[in-house]
C-alpha positions as CSV (number, residue, x, y, z in Angstrom):
1,M,6.9,25.8,-15.9
2,R,8.9,27.7,-18.5
3,I,8.3,31.4,-18.9
4,Q,9.2,33.2,-22.2
5,F,9.3,37.0,-22.2
6,R,8.3,38.9,-25.4
7,S,9.4,42.4,-26.2
8,D,7.6,45.4,-24.9
9,Y,5.0,47.1,-27.0
10,S,3.9,50.7,-26.7
11,S,0.9,52.5,-28.0
12,T,-0.7,55.9,-27.9
13,Y,-4.4,56.4,-27.7
14,R,-6.0,59.8,-27.4
15,G,-2.9,61.3,-26.1
16,F,-2.2,58.6,-23.5
17,S,0.8,56.5,-23.8
18,A,1.0,53.0,-22.4
19,K,3.7,50.3,-22.4
20,Y,2.7,46.7,-22.4
21,S,4.8,43.6,-21.7
22,F,3.5,40.2,-22.8
23,I,4.5,37.1,-20.9
24,E,3.8,33.7,-22.5
25,F,3.6,30.6,-20.3
26,A,4.8,27.6,-22.2
27,P,3.8,24.1,-21.0
28,P,6.8,21.9,-20.1
29,T,8.0,19.6,-22.9
30,T,8.5,16.7,-20.5
31,I,6.9,15.6,-17.3
32,P,9.1,16.6,-14.3
33,P,10.5,13.7,-12.4
34,T,8.7,14.7,-9.2
35,I,5.3,14.1,-10.9
36,V,4.7,10.4,-11.2
37,T,1.7,9.1,-13.1
38,R,0.3,5.8,-11.9
39,S,-2.3,3.7,-13.4
40,P,-5.5,2.8,-11.5
41,R,-4.3,-0.8,-11.4
42,E,-1.1,0.2,-9.6
43,V,-3.0,2.3,-7.1
44,L,-5.4,-0.7,-6.5
45,N,-2.4,-3.1,-6.1
46,D,-0.9,-0.8,-3.4
47,E,-4.2,-0.6,-1.6
48,V,-4.6,-4.3,-1.7
49,S,-1.1,-4.9,-0.4
50,L,-1.7,-2.4,2.4
51,A,-5.0,-4.2,3.3
52,K,-3.3,-7.6,3.3
53,K,-0.5,-6.3,5.6
54,K,-3.1,-4.9,8.0
55,L,-5.0,-8.2,7.9
56,V,-1.9,-10.3,8.7
57,D,-0.9,-7.9,11.5
58,W,-4.4,-8.2,13.0
59,F,-4.4,-12.0,12.8
60,L,-1.0,-12.3,14.3
61,G,-2.1,-10.0,17.1
62,L,-4.9,-12.5,18.0
63,R,-2.5,-15.1,19.4
64,R,-2.2,-15.4,23.1
65,K,1.1,-14.7,24.6
66,G,2.9,-17.0,27.1
67,T,0.9,-20.2,26.5
68,Q,2.3,-23.2,24.6
69,T,-1.1,-24.6,23.6
70,K,-4.4,-23.0,22.6
71,K,-2.4,-19.9,21.5
72,W,-4.8,-19.3,18.6
73,G,-8.1,-20.6,19.9
74,H,-10.7,-22.8,18.3
75,E,-10.7,-20.7,15.0
76,L,-7.2,-21.7,14.1
77,P,-8.1,-23.5,10.9
78,R,-9.9,-20.4,9.6
79,I,-7.1,-18.1,10.7
80,A,-4.5,-20.4,9.0
81,V,-6.4,-20.3,5.7
82,A,-6.9,-16.5,5.9
83,L,-3.2,-16.0,6.7
84,F,-2.2,-18.3,3.8
85,L,-4.4,-16.4,1.3
86,A,-3.1,-13.1,2.5
87,D,0.6,-13.9,2.7
88,Q,2.0,-17.2,1.8
89,D,5.5,-16.2,3.1
90,I,4.2,-16.8,6.7
91,F,4.2,-20.6,6.0
92,H,7.7,-20.9,4.7
93,T,10.2,-22.9,6.7
94,G,12.0,-21.0,9.4
95,N,9.0,-18.9,10.4
96,R,8.0,-19.3,14.0
97,T,4.3,-18.6,13.2
98,M,4.2,-21.7,10.9
99,Y,5.7,-23.9,13.6
100,D,3.2,-22.6,16.2
101,M,0.2,-23.2,14.0
102,N,1.4,-26.6,12.8
103,Y,1.9,-27.7,16.4
104,E,-1.5,-26.4,17.6
105,L,-3.4,-27.8,14.5
106,T,-1.8,-31.2,15.2
107,I,-2.9,-31.1,18.8
108,Q,-6.5,-30.1,17.8
109,L,-6.6,-32.9,15.2
110,L,-5.3,-35.5,17.7
111,S,-7.8,-34.4,20.4
112,K,-10.7,-34.7,17.9
113,L,-9.5,-38.2,16.8
114,Q,-9.1,-39.3,20.4
115,G,-12.5,-38.3,21.6
């Protein structure tokens, strides 16, 4: 905030003398770079991104460690759809999660076709 000083004024009233100083506070002409204005849409997008990241982390934490099969359980198709909707990058080539899910979905499909 910019402060402008004005000159001192003095006055006399009934024999008393007083001296006054006036200070004027002028609003800044530009928004300081430390203050960032964000639209509600940007704030919402950040909140949605954070919620998606938490969802993906939660789903990835559901898998069982150390087993080759049944790592995801019987809810794997629903988990796969939820992960795809939350973050499509999980299913790009080279991602270990995609290979694990693909393998387990294939085994589940073959076991249902067999029996």
